[in-house]
N, C-alpha and C positions, 0 to 999 in steps of 0.2 A: 685211731688217733682221738684221744679222750681230752687232751688239753690243747685248746687252740687259742693262741695269742698271736696277734700281729694283724696286719691289714689283710682283708678278704677282697679278691677280685670275682665278680659275678659277671660272667661273660655269656651273652645269649646271642645265638643266631637265629634269624628269622627266614623263611622261605615264604613269600607271599604267594597266593593263588595266581594262575595264569588268568589273563584276560581282565584283570582290574583295570579300571580306568585310572588316568592321572590324578583324578579328583579322589578317587579311593585310595590310591597310594599315598597322597597328600595327607588325607584324613588319618591313615595308620599312623603317620609320623607323630600325631597328636597323642597316641599311645604313650610315648617317651616323656612328652612334656607333662602329661597327667601325672606322672610318678614323682615329680620333683618335690611336690610338698611333704614327701614322706621324711620325717625328721631323722631317722636312722641312716639315711644316705648321706656318706661323705661327699661323694661327687658321682656324676651321671653324664655319660657320653654316649653318643649313638651316630651312626652314619652308614653309608652304602660302600659297596666293595670298590676298590680302586682298580682301574685297569691295568694291572701289573703285568709284566712278562709272563706269559704262560709257561709253566715248568711243573715237574711232577708233584712237588709238596703244596702247591698253591691251590686253593680251593676258593674261587670266587663265585659259586654258584647261589650263595645266599642273596637276599634282597637287601636286609638291614642287619646291622649288628648293634648290641647294647652292652656297654661296660659299666657297671655300678660298683663303687669301692665302699667298704664298710670297714669299721675299726674293730669290729668283734663278730664272732659267730651270733651272738645274742641280737646284735643289730641286723644280720642277715636273716634270722628267724623272724624278727618283727617284720621286716620288709616283705618276706614271703607270705605272711599270713594278714598283712595290713589290709584293711577295707578298701583303701584306695587302689592298691595293687590288684586285688581281688576283683573290683569293680572294672578297672582297666582291662583285665583279661577277658572278663565277661563281654565288654563292649567292642573290643577290636579282635578278638580270636577269629571273628568271621572273615577276617583277611587272610590268614595264614593257613598254609597246608602243613608245615613242619616247623618245630622249634627245637632247638638243643641247648642245654645249659651246662656250663662249666663253672664250678666253683673252685677257687684256688686260694690257698693260704700264701701270700707273697713273703719272701724273705728278704 
């Protein structure tokens, strides 16, 4: 895929470490808020899993998810390398065991 036109969804799942206090989990949520000043972000949303009916395709094992929308691949690239983003990762990565990232071109 060489030509990327259209909105991009940056979807991230976080699994926080076992044994964190409520205060530490609440502090981790500041990670998301610290990203808001990055100008390339079109919109940013985050949350916890919903206690949906258990069934094979549902995975509620994550602790938090983050969905960020961008208008271009260049804006996503700016975000990924932005000092605010990199500083937030350095500050808050002590709280997570695992992170997965899915970037999608929306139609």
